[in-house]
TIVO-2410 file (N, C-alpha, C; in nm, 3 decimals):
# residues 159
REC num residu      c1      c2      c3 atome chaine
REC   1      M  -0.677  -2.823   2.978     N      A
REC   1      M  -0.674  -2.909   2.971    CA      A
REC   1      M  -0.779  -3.047   3.020     C      A
REC   2      W  -0.718  -3.032   3.160     N      A
REC   2      W  -0.779  -3.157   3.226    CA      A
REC   2      W  -0.909  -3.112   3.315     C      A
REC   3      S  -0.979  -2.975   3.305     N      A
REC   3      S  -1.112  -2.925   3.295    CA      A
REC   3      S  -1.213  -2.979   3.186     C      A
REC   4      E  -1.160  -2.934   3.057     N      A
REC   4      E  -1.219  -3.001   2.909    CA      A
REC   4      E  -1.251  -3.115   2.920     C      A
REC   5      L  -1.146  -3.216   2.982     N      A
REC   5      L  -1.147  -3.375   2.968    CA      A
REC   5      L  -1.212  -3.415   3.053     C      A
REC   6      K  -1.232  -3.351   3.162     N      A
REC   6      K  -1.352  -3.384   3.281    CA      A
REC   6      K  -1.472  -3.346   3.220     C      A
REC   7      D  -1.508  -3.257   3.136     N      A
REC   7      D  -1.668  -3.226   3.090    CA      A
REC   7      D  -1.674  -3.337   2.974     C      A
REC   8      R  -1.568  -3.423   2.897     N      A
REC   8      R  -1.593  -3.482   2.789    CA      A
REC   8      R  -1.614  -3.624   2.849     C      A
REC   9      L  -1.627  -3.656   2.990     N      A
REC   9      L  -1.626  -3.777   3.052    CA      A
REC   9      L  -1.739  -3.822   3.081     C      A
REC  10      K  -1.795  -3.841   3.059     N      A
REC  10      K  -2.007  -3.854   3.047    CA      A
REC  10      K  -2.016  -3.991   3.108     C      A
REC  11      G  -2.115  -3.998   3.190     N      A
REC  11      G  -2.185  -4.167   3.212    CA      A
REC  11      G  -2.026  -4.258   3.243     C      A
REC  12      E  -2.093  -4.412   3.166     N      A
REC  12      E  -1.992  -4.490   3.267    CA      A
REC  12      E  -1.903  -4.461   3.179     C      A
REC  13      V  -1.744  -4.408   3.238     N      A
REC  13      V  -1.655  -4.403   3.220    CA      A
REC  13      V  -1.514  -4.583   3.116     C      A
REC  14      V  -1.447  -4.606   3.055     N      A
REC  14      V  -1.368  -4.700   3.053    CA      A
REC  14      V  -1.257  -4.619   3.001     C      A
REC  15      V  -1.141  -4.652   3.034     N      A
REC  15      V  -0.949  -4.629   3.066    CA      A
REC  15      V  -0.972  -4.749   2.941     C      A
REC  16      L  -0.839  -4.671   2.877     N      A
REC  16      L  -0.813  -4.859   2.799    CA      A
REC  16      L  -0.659  -4.774   2.769     C      A
REC  17      G  -0.571  -4.844   2.831     N      A
REC  17      G  -0.441  -4.787   2.785    CA      A
REC  17      G  -0.359  -4.868   2.672     C      A
REC  18      V  -0.307  -4.791   2.570     N      A
REC  18      V  -0.232  -4.847   2.437    CA      A
REC  18      V  -0.076  -4.810   2.499     C      A
REC  19      G   0.017  -4.898   2.437     N      A
REC  19      G   0.116  -4.859   2.397    CA      A
REC  19      G   0.243  -5.042   2.425     C      A
REC  20      N   0.346  -5.012   2.376     N      A
REC  20      N   0.394  -5.127   2.323    CA      A
REC  20      N   0.513  -5.079   2.446     C      A
REC  21      R   0.581  -5.139   2.587     N      A
REC  21      R   0.667  -5.169   2.679    CA      A
REC  21      R   0.785  -5.129   2.645     C      A
REC  22      M   0.840  -5.162   2.519     N      A
REC  22      M   0.982  -5.248   2.450    CA      A
REC  22      M   0.992  -5.124   2.356     C      A
REC  23      R   0.943  -5.045   2.387     N      A
REC  23      R   0.961  -4.925   2.229    CA      A
REC  23      R   0.986  -4.767   2.373     C      A
REC  24      G   1.045  -4.771   2.450     N      A
REC  24      G   1.034  -4.657   2.497    CA      A
REC  24      G   0.934  -4.590   2.547     C      A
REC  25      D   0.910  -4.430   2.441     N      A
REC  25      D   0.780  -4.356   2.524    CA      A
REC  25      D   0.638  -4.402   2.470     C      A
REC  26      D   0.688  -4.498   2.333     N      A
REC  26      D   0.510  -4.567   2.356    CA      A
REC  26      D   0.491  -4.613   2.449     C      A
REC  27      A   0.527  -4.663   2.541     N      A
REC  27      A   0.478  -4.683   2.629    CA      A
REC  27      A   0.352  -4.637   2.750     C      A
REC  28      A   0.375  -4.493   2.725     N      A
REC  28      A   0.324  -4.449   2.803    CA      A
REC  28      A   0.173  -4.433   2.816     C      A
REC  29      G   0.087  -4.440   2.693     N      A
REC  29      G  -0.080  -4.526   2.791    CA      A
REC  29      G  -0.109  -4.634   2.864     C      A
REC  30      S  -0.021  -4.748   2.839     N      A
REC  30      S   0.001  -4.879   2.923    CA      A
REC  30      S   0.075  -4.913   3.075     C      A
REC  31      V   0.184  -4.736   3.077     N      A
REC  31      V   0.200  -4.748   3.187    CA      A
REC  31      V   0.105  -4.673   3.319     C      A
REC  32      L   0.020  -4.587   3.199     N      A
REC  32      L  -0.066  -4.429   3.273    CA      A
REC  32      L  -0.136  -4.572   3.320     C      A
REC  33      A  -0.208  -4.654   3.227     N      A
REC  33      A  -0.343  -4.725   3.274    CA      A
REC  33      A  -0.296  -4.783   3.386     C      A
REC  34      E  -0.146  -4.885   3.372     N      A
REC  34      E  -0.161  -4.943   3.495    CA      A
REC  34      E  -0.138  -4.923   3.626     C      A
REC  35      R  -0.099  -4.807   3.662     N      A
REC  35      R  -0.088  -4.712   3.715    CA      A
REC  35      R  -0.242  -4.641   3.783     C      A
REC  36      L  -0.319  -4.608   3.698     N      A
REC  36      L  -0.441  -4.593   3.687    CA      A
REC  36      L  -0.539  -4.724   3.799     C      A
REC  37      G  -0.522  -4.831   3.741     N      A
REC  37      G  -0.595  -4.974   3.770    CA      A
REC  37      G  -0.551  -4.958   3.884     C      A
REC  38      R  -0.471  -4.996   3.977     N      A
REC  38      R  -0.478  -4.974   4.119    CA      A
REC  38      R  -0.536  -4.837   4.214     C      A
REC  39      R  -0.585  -4.745   4.171     N      A
REC  39      R  -0.596  -4.625   4.177    CA      A
REC  39      R  -0.735  -4.600   4.157     C      A
REC  40      V  -0.785  -4.574   4.028     N      A
REC  40      V  -0.948  -4.525   4.011    CA      A
REC  40      V  -1.063  -4.610   4.021     C      A
REC  41      A  -1.120  -4.554   4.034     N      A
REC  41      A  -1.304  -4.644   4.071    CA      A
REC  41      A  -1.376  -4.682   3.935     C      A
REC  42      V  -1.294  -4.638   3.813     N      A
REC  42      V  -1.402  -4.705   3.688    CA      A
REC  42      V  -1.258  -4.835   3.666     C      A
REC  43      P  -1.328  -4.868   3.573     N      A
REC  43      P  -1.262  -5.024   3.493    CA      A
REC  43      P  -1.136  -4.937   3.402     C      A
REC  44      V  -1.017  -4.992   3.400     N      A
REC  44      V  -0.893  -4.956   3.362    CA      A
REC  44      V  -0.864  -5.090   3.291     C      A
REC  45      I  -0.905  -5.070   3.140     N      A
REC  45      I  -0.774  -5.230   3.071    CA      A
REC  45      I  -0.678  -5.122   2.965     C      A
REC  46      D  -0.540  -5.249   3.002     N      A
REC  46      D  -0.429  -5.258   2.954    CA      A
REC  46      D  -0.441  -5.292   2.819     C      A
REC  47      G  -0.464  -5.263   2.718     N      A
REC  47      G  -0.459  -5.263   2.573    CA      A
REC  47      G  -0.282  -5.318   2.547     C      A
REC  48      G  -0.208  -5.280   2.574     N      A
REC  48      G  -0.105  -5.249   2.557    CA      A
REC  48      G  -0.086  -5.254   2.364     C      A
REC  49      E  -0.027  -5.353   2.324     N      A
REC  49      E  -0.029  -5.306   2.196    CA      A
REC  49      E  -0.092  -5.360   2.143     C      A
REC  50      T  -0.182  -5.418   2.142     N      A
REC  50      T  -0.277  -5.521   2.052    CA      A
REC  50      T  -0.476  -5.461   2.158     C      A
REC  51      P  -0.478  -5.313   2.111     N      A
REC  51      P  -0.611  -5.269   2.232    CA      A
REC  51      P  -0.704  -5.316   2.101     C      A
REC  52      E  -0.697  -5.386   2.006     N      A
REC  52      E  -0.831  -5.475   1.877    CA      A
REC  52      E  -0.870  -5.572   1.978     C      A
REC  53      E  -0.730  -5.642   2.060     N      A
REC  53      E  -0.818  -5.789   2.144    CA      A
REC  53      E  -0.920  -5.752   2.230     C      A
REC  54      C  -0.914  -5.631   2.278     N      A
REC  54      C  -0.961  -5.544   2.416    CA      A
REC  54      C  -1.164  -5.571   2.388     C      A
REC  55      T  -1.179  -5.538   2.252     N      A
REC  55      T  -1.323  -5.494   2.261    CA      A
REC  55      T  -1.442  -5.580   2.265     C      A
REC  56      G  -1.376  -5.746   2.321     N      A
REC  56      G  -1.508  -5.797   2.417    CA      A
REC  56      G  -1.529  -5.737   2.520     C      A
REC  57      K  -1.378  -5.709   2.611     N      A
REC  57      K  -1.395  -5.655   2.710    CA      A
REC  57      K  -1.475  -5.488   2.740     C      A
REC  58      L  -1.422  -5.450   2.611     N      A
REC  58      L  -1.487  -5.300   2.657    CA      A
REC  58      L  -1.630  -5.290   2.611     C      A
REC  59      K  -1.683  -5.375   2.495     N      A
REC  59      K  -1.852  -5.439   2.507    CA      A
REC  59      K  -1.881  -5.484   2.629     C      A
REC  60      A  -1.896  -5.545   2.703     N      A
REC  60      A  -1.901  -5.589   2.793    CA      A
REC  60      A  -1.912  -5.484   2.912     C      A
REC  61      A  -1.863  -5.364   2.915     N      A
REC  61      A  -1.818  -5.315   3.020    CA      A
REC  61      A  -1.939  -5.181   2.971     C      A
REC  62      Q  -2.031  -5.160   2.901     N      A
REC  62      Q  -2.089  -5.119   2.820    CA      A
REC  62      Q  -2.120  -4.925   2.832     C      A
REC  63      P  -1.963  -4.892   2.802     N      A
REC  63      P  -1.917  -4.785   2.864    CA      A
REC  63      P  -2.008  -4.689   2.810     C      A
REC  64      D  -2.048  -4.523   2.841     N      A
REC  64      D  -2.076  -4.445   2.782    CA      A
REC  64      D  -1.947  -4.306   2.658     C      A
REC  65      T  -1.845  -4.390   2.744     N      A
REC  65      T  -1.732  -4.310   2.713    CA      A
REC  65      T  -1.566  -4.362   2.740     C      A
REC  66      V  -1.483  -4.368   2.626     N      A
REC  66      V  -1.399  -4.464   2.669    CA      A
REC  66      V  -1.272  -4.382   2.652     C      A
REC  67      L  -1.202  -4.324   2.736     N      A
REC  67      L  -1.094  -4.251   2.774    CA      A
REC  67      L  -0.954  -4.352   2.728     C      A
REC  68      V  -0.913  -4.306   2.602     N      A
REC  68      V  -0.776  -4.362   2.543    CA      A
REC  68      V  -0.656  -4.311   2.574     C      A
REC  69      L  -0.584  -4.418   2.648     N      A
REC  69      L  -0.422  -4.307   2.678    CA      A
REC  69      L  -0.315  -4.420   2.568     C      A
REC  70      D  -0.220  -4.244   2.534     N      A
REC  70      D  -0.119  -4.338   2.393    CA      A
REC  70      D  -0.075  -4.229   2.390     C      A
REC  71      A   0.053  -4.278   2.364     N      A
REC  71      A   0.208  -4.201   2.287    CA      A
REC  71      A   0.112  -4.152   2.108     C      A
REC  72      V   0.098  -4.011   2.136     N      A
REC  72      V   0.104  -3.968   1.998    CA      A
REC  72      V   0.206  -3.825   1.912     C      A
REC  73      D   0.249  -3.907   1.820     N      A
REC  73      D   0.339  -3.746   1.818    CA      A
REC  73      D   0.226  -3.649   1.764     C      A
REC  74      F   0.248  -3.556   1.804     N      A
REC  74      F   0.100  -3.419   1.719    CA      A
REC  74      F   0.260  -3.291   1.745     C      A
REC  75      G   0.375  -3.302   1.697     N      A
REC  75      G   0.452  -3.222   1.711    CA      A
REC  75      G   0.479  -3.098   1.825     C      A
REC  76      A   0.501  -3.195   1.942     N      A
REC  76      A   0.487  -3.102   2.006    CA      A
REC  76      A   0.646  -3.155   2.112     C      A
REC  77      E   0.614  -3.040   2.232     N      A
REC  77      E   0.753  -3.079   2.248    CA      A
REC  77      E   0.686  -3.191   2.339     C      A
REC  78      A   0.827  -3.251   2.410     N      A
REC  78      A   0.852  -3.465   2.471    CA      A
REC  78      A   0.764  -3.415   2.586     C      A
REC  79      G   0.662  -3.481   2.607     N      A
REC  79      G   0.606  -3.537   2.694    CA      A
REC  79      G   0.427  -3.343   2.725     C      A
REC  80      A   0.423  -3.356   2.621     N      A
REC  80      A   0.321  -3.247   2.613    CA      A
REC  80      A   0.217  -3.356   2.621     C      A
REC  81      C   0.057  -3.258   2.697     N      A
REC  81      C  -0.021  -3.403   2.635    CA      A
REC  81      C  -0.124  -3.300   2.551     C      A
REC  82      A  -0.282  -3.379   2.520     N      A
REC  82      A  -0.344  -3.291   2.401    CA      A
REC  82      A  -0.471  -3.381   2.429     C      A
REC  83      L  -0.595  -3.346   2.392     N      A
REC  83      L  -0.662  -3.392   2.379    CA      A
REC  83      L  -0.670  -3.414   2.200     C      A
REC  84      I  -0.735  -3.577   2.120     N      A
REC  84      I  -0.722  -3.546   2.023    CA      A
REC  84      I  -0.844  -3.596   2.036     C      A
REC  85      R  -0.940  -3.580   1.938     N      A
REC  85      R  -1.048  -3.627   1.824    CA      A
REC  85      R  -1.019  -3.689   1.757     C      A
REC  86      A  -1.041  -3.823   1.748     N      A
REC  86      A  -1.113  -3.965   1.656    CA      A
REC  86      A  -1.016  -3.928   1.510     C      A
REC  87      E  -1.107  -3.804   1.458     N      A
REC  87      E  -1.098  -3.789   1.272    CA      A
REC  87      E  -0.950  -3.755   1.306     C      A
REC  88      G  -0.912  -3.620   1.478     N      A
REC  88      G  -0.785  -3.600   1.458    CA      A
REC  88      G  -0.711  -3.698   1.394     C      A
REC  89      L  -0.660  -3.808   1.502     N      A
REC  89      L  -0.557  -3.907   1.466    CA      A
REC  89      L  -0.539  -3.949   1.338     C      A
REC  90      G  -0.572  -3.947   1.257     N      A
REC  90      G  -0.521  -3.964   1.136    CA      A
REC  90      G  -0.447  -3.858   1.048     C      A
REC  91      R  -0.429  -3.729   1.153     N      A
REC  91      R  -0.311  -3.596   1.071    CA      A
REC  91      R  -0.260  -3.593   1.143     C      A
REC  92      A  -0.190  -3.652   1.282     N      A
REC  92      A  -0.065  -3.631   1.321    CA      A
REC  92      A   0.044  -3.687   1.266     C      A
REC  93      T   0.112  -3.651   1.316     N      A
REC  93      T   0.255  -3.772   1.238    CA      A
REC  93      T   0.265  -3.889   1.282     C      A
REC  94      G   0.302  -4.006   1.230     N      A
REC  94      G   0.357  -4.077   1.284    CA      A
REC  94      G   0.311  -4.142   1.395     C      A
REC  95      V   0.137  -4.127   1.339     N      A
REC  95      V   0.058  -4.137   1.499    CA      A
REC  95      V   0.049  -4.256   1.593     C      A
REC  96      S   0.056  -4.335   1.564     N      A
REC  96      S   0.042  -4.465   1.609    CA      A
REC  96      S   0.128  -4.623   1.533     C      A
REC  97      T   0.177  -4.664   1.649     N      A
REC  97      T   0.280  -4.790   1.638    CA      A
REC  97      T   0.168  -4.954   1.647     C      A
REC  98      H   0.050  -4.871   1.621     N      A
REC  98      H  -0.056  -4.956   1.620    CA      A
REC  98      H  -0.157  -5.068   1.501     C      A
REC  99      S  -0.215  -5.121   1.500     N      A
REC  99      S  -0.251  -5.161   1.373    CA      A
REC  99      S  -0.355  -5.287   1.389     C      A
REC 100      P  -0.504  -5.239   1.399     N      A
REC 100      P  -0.582  -5.118   1.310    CA      A
REC 100      P  -0.542  -5.016   1.417     C      A
REC 101      P  -0.536  -4.901   1.315     N      A
REC 101      P  -0.510  -4.754   1.377    CA      A
REC 101      P  -0.592  -4.727   1.472     C      A
REC 102      L  -0.595  -4.684   1.550     N      A
REC 102      L  -0.700  -4.601   1.695    CA      A
REC 102      L  -0.840  -4.585   1.657     C      A
REC 103      S  -0.798  -4.489   1.561     N      A
REC 103      S  -0.930  -4.403   1.482    CA      A
REC 103      S  -1.040  -4.541   1.436     C      A
REC 104      I  -0.973  -4.614   1.371     N      A
REC 104      I  -1.083  -4.717   1.301    CA      A
REC 104      I  -1.155  -4.830   1.468     C      A
REC 105      L  -1.033  -4.849   1.518     N      A
REC 105      L  -1.135  -4.882   1.618    CA      A
REC 105      L  -1.197  -4.831   1.698     C      A
REC 106      A  -1.204  -4.692   1.729     N      A
REC 106      A  -1.282  -4.626   1.798    CA      A
REC 106      A  -1.396  -4.606   1.717     C      A
REC 107      K  -1.422  -4.634   1.545     N      A
REC 107      K  -1.548  -4.634   1.465    CA      A
REC 107      K  -1.574  -4.740   1.526     C      A
REC 108      Y  -1.518  -4.828   1.506     N      A
REC 108      Y  -1.567  -4.968   1.565    CA      A
REC 108      Y  -1.723  -5.001   1.651     C      A
REC 109      L  -1.564  -4.933   1.786     N      A
REC 109      L  -1.677  -4.942   1.878    CA      A
REC 109      L  -1.786  -4.892   1.921     C      A
REC 110      H  -1.793  -4.723   1.817     N      A
REC 110      H  -1.850  -4.633   1.866    CA      A
REC 110      H  -2.000  -4.782   1.794     C      A
REC 111      A  -1.961  -4.724   1.688     N      A
REC 111      A  -2.059  -4.836   1.621    CA      A
REC 111      A  -2.148  -4.966   1.745     C      A
REC 112      E  -2.061  -5.031   1.783     N      A
REC 112      E  -2.124  -5.093   1.880    CA      A
REC 112      E  -2.188  -5.157   2.007     C      A
REC 113      T  -2.121  -4.994   2.025     N      A
REC 113      T  -2.140  -4.960   2.193    CA      A
REC 113      T  -2.246  -4.842   2.208     C      A
REC 114      G  -2.220  -4.747   2.118     N      A
REC 114      G  -2.233  -4.649   2.065    CA      A
REC 114      G  -2.154  -4.513   2.219     C      A
REC 115      A  -2.091  -4.541   2.227     N      A
REC 115      A  -1.977  -4.520   2.359    CA      A
REC 115      A  -1.902  -4.410   2.284     C      A
REC 116      D  -1.830  -4.306   2.357     N      A
REC 116      D  -1.822  -4.158   2.281    CA      A
REC 116      D  -1.608  -4.250   2.317     C      A
REC 117      F  -1.527  -4.196   2.225     N      A
REC 117      F  -1.393  -4.229   2.216    CA      A
REC 117      F  -1.359  -4.021   2.242     C      A
REC 118      V  -1.231  -4.048   2.356     N      A
REC 118      V  -1.175  -3.938   2.390    CA      A
REC 118      V  -0.992  -3.929   2.422     C      A
REC 119      F  -0.981  -3.944   2.321     N      A
REC 119      F  -0.839  -3.957   2.346    CA      A
REC 119      F  -0.734  -3.873   2.429     C      A
REC 120      L  -0.621  -3.906   2.507     N      A
REC 120      L  -0.531  -3.854   2.597    CA      A
REC 120      L  -0.400  -3.839   2.509     C      A
REC 121      G  -0.369  -3.787   2.445     N      A
REC 121      G  -0.160  -3.802   2.306    CA      A
REC 121      G  -0.060  -3.715   2.442     C      A
REC 122      I   0.012  -3.841   2.439     N      A
REC 122      I   0.111  -3.792   2.489    CA      A
REC 122      I   0.234  -3.778   2.420     C      A
REC 123      Q   0.278  -3.662   2.403     N      A
REC 123      Q   0.385  -3.666   2.337    CA      A
REC 123      Q   0.513  -3.735   2.345     C      A
REC 124      P   0.535  -3.850   2.252     N      A
REC 124      P   0.687  -3.972   2.318    CA      A
REC 124      P   0.806  -3.891   2.261     C      A
REC 125      R   0.917  -3.839   2.311     N      A
REC 125      R   1.055  -3.852   2.281    CA      A
REC 125      R   1.127  -3.921   2.234     C      A
REC 126      N   1.100  -4.051   2.289     N      A
REC 126      N   1.185  -4.188   2.226    CA      A
REC 126      N   1.095  -4.284   2.173     C      A
REC 127      R   1.114  -4.351   2.069     N      A
REC 127      R   0.984  -4.428   2.072    CA      A
REC 127      R   1.122  -4.598   2.010     C      A
REC 128      G   1.221  -4.596   2.042     N      A
REC 128      G   1.305  -4.702   1.964    CA      A
REC 128      G   1.372  -4.813   2.071     C      A
REC 129      V   1.317  -4.959   1.991     N      A
REC 129      V   1.312  -5.024   2.024    CA      A
REC 129      V   1.412  -5.066   2.148     C      A
REC 130      G   1.374  -5.116   2.303     N      A
REC 130      G   1.420  -5.110   2.381    CA      A
REC 130      G   1.451  -5.002   2.528     C      A
REC 131      G   1.404  -4.889   2.439     N      A
REC 131      G   1.429  -4.759   2.541    CA      A
REC 131      G   1.344  -4.785   2.642     C      A
REC 132      S   1.395  -4.663   2.750     N      A
REC 132      S   1.281  -4.710   2.856    CA      A
REC 132      S   1.248  -4.507   2.814     C      A
REC 133      L   1.125  -4.505   2.944     N      A
REC 133      L   1.063  -4.382   2.938    CA      A
REC 133      L   1.153  -4.295   2.963     C      A
REC 134      S   1.104  -4.150   2.843     N      A
REC 134      S   1.247  -4.058   2.856    CA      A
REC 134      S   1.182  -4.015   2.996     C      A
REC 135      E   1.283  -3.933   3.040     N      A
REC 135      E   1.205  -3.786   3.120    CA      A
REC 135      E   1.134  -3.681   3.123     C      A
REC 136      Q   1.130  -3.672   2.972     N      A
REC 136      Q   0.971  -3.541   3.004    CA      A
REC 136      Q   0.864  -3.601   3.037     C      A
REC 137      V   0.884  -3.810   2.970     N      A
REC 137      V   0.690  -3.794   2.925    CA      A
REC 137      V   0.706  -3.875   3.108     C      A
REC 138      S   0.808  -3.890   3.124     N      A
REC 138      S   0.790  -3.973   3.314    CA      A
REC 138      S   0.735  -3.852   3.428     C      A
REC 139      R   0.782  -3.754   3.394     N      A
REC 139      R   0.721  -3.683   3.475    CA      A
REC 139      R   0.576  -3.654   3.441     C      A
REC 140      T   0.562  -3.624   3.311     N      A
REC 140      T   0.395  -3.634   3.230    CA      A
REC 140      T   0.298  -3.680   3.247     C      A
REC 141      L   0.340  -3.853   3.304     N      A
REC 141      L   0.293  -3.971   3.339    CA      A
REC 141      L   0.244  -3.924   3.551     C      A
REC 142      A   0.357  -3.886   3.631     N      A
REC 142      A   0.330  -3.891   3.683    CA      A
REC 142      A   0.190  -3.745   3.754     C      A
REC 143      V   0.205  -3.581   3.687     N      A
REC 143      V   0.084  -3.496   3.659    CA      A
REC 143      V  -0.027  -3.599   3.608     C      A
REC 144      A  -0.034  -3.691   3.504     N      A
REC 144      A  -0.137  -3.666   3.461    CA      A
REC 144      A  -0.185  -3.770   3.498     C      A
REC 145      E  -0.150  -3.867   3.642     N      A
REC 145      E  -0.246  -3.990   3.732    CA      A
REC 145      E  -0.258  -3.919   3.830     C      A
REC 146      E  -0.192  -3.856   3.885     N      A
REC 146      E  -0.276  -3.727   3.990    CA      A
REC 146      E  -0.458  -3.668   3.951     C      A
REC 147      A  -0.402  -3.619   3.791     N      A
REC 147      A  -0.527  -3.554   3.737    CA      A
REC 147      A  -0.636  -3.639   3.717     C      A
REC 148      L  -0.615  -3.784   3.673     N      A
REC 148      L  -0.719  -3.803   3.618    CA      A
REC 148      L  -0.771  -3.928   3.804     C      A
REC 149      V  -0.699  -3.916   3.838     N      A
REC 149      V  -0.720  -3.976   4.020    CA      A
REC 149      V  -0.783  -3.906   4.051     C      A
REC 150      D  -0.801  -3.709   4.015     N      A
REC 150      D  -0.901  -3.651   4.068    CA      A
REC 150      D  -1.029  -3.681   4.002     C      A
REC 151      I  -1.056  -3.638   3.861     N      A
REC 151      I  -1.084  -3.663   3.753    CA      A
REC 151      I  -1.211  -3.814   3.765     C      A
REC 152      L  -1.099  -3.896   3.770     N      A
REC 152      L  -1.180  -4.050   3.795    CA      A
REC 152      L  -1.281  -4.093   3.896     C      A
REC 153      G  -1.175  -4.027   4.014     N      A
REC 153      G  -1.216  -4.045   4.168    CA      A
REC 153      G  -1.147  -4.160   4.186     C      A
REC 154      A  -1.095  -4.168   4.319     N      A
REC 154      A  -1.020  -4.264   4.347    CA      A
REC 154      A  -1.098  -4.404   4.395     C      A
REC 155      Q  -1.028  -4.476   4.410     N      A
REC 155      Q  -1.115  -4.646   4.481    CA      A
REC 155      Q  -1.119  -4.632   4.620     C      A
REC 156      R  -1.210  -4.659   4.684     N      A
REC 156      R  -1.201  -4.701   4.818    CA      A
REC 156      R  -1.106  -4.804   4.885     C      A
REC 157      K  -1.027  -4.713   4.963     N      A
REC 157      K  -0.958  -4.856   5.028    CA      A
REC 157      K  -1.037  -4.913   5.145     C      A
REC 158      M  -0.999  -5.094   5.116     N      A
REC 158      M  -1.071  -5.227   5.208    CA      A
REC 158      M  -0.964  -5.210   5.335     C      A
REC 159      D  -1.013  -5.151   5.415     N      A
REC 159      D  -0.958  -5.238   5.558    CA      A
REC 159      D  -0.931  -5.309   5.603     C      A
***
């Protein structure tokens, strides 16, 4: 999956993390974006639970590709990762706690910027209010962070 992701990230890449930090594993995309923001050489935006409010930042970045990180229920084992096409978001079950749906946001931003959207979905275990990240999703985030730093390039340290 990681080599496929690397192949799909073309040109100027922007990372958009999505998730509600008050709902357990739903926070996965937001948490991963925060971690990556300190480590990668590409722009990272933490859209939290209102990614639609980030459209101005995304347009200003003029990306060729937007990598969206989010918890997505695609019926797999907790902590599993999958690349999901925008048109496939509507077929995943309980796909999103976001309004408007990310597929509509992606269509709008594609029309505005021409950017391609790549969705990295992380299967949640728990989305309960007040819950924390499950052990499975926490392990996945650690693996995904290292893989994405490798793919996106690490920031140069300023000494």
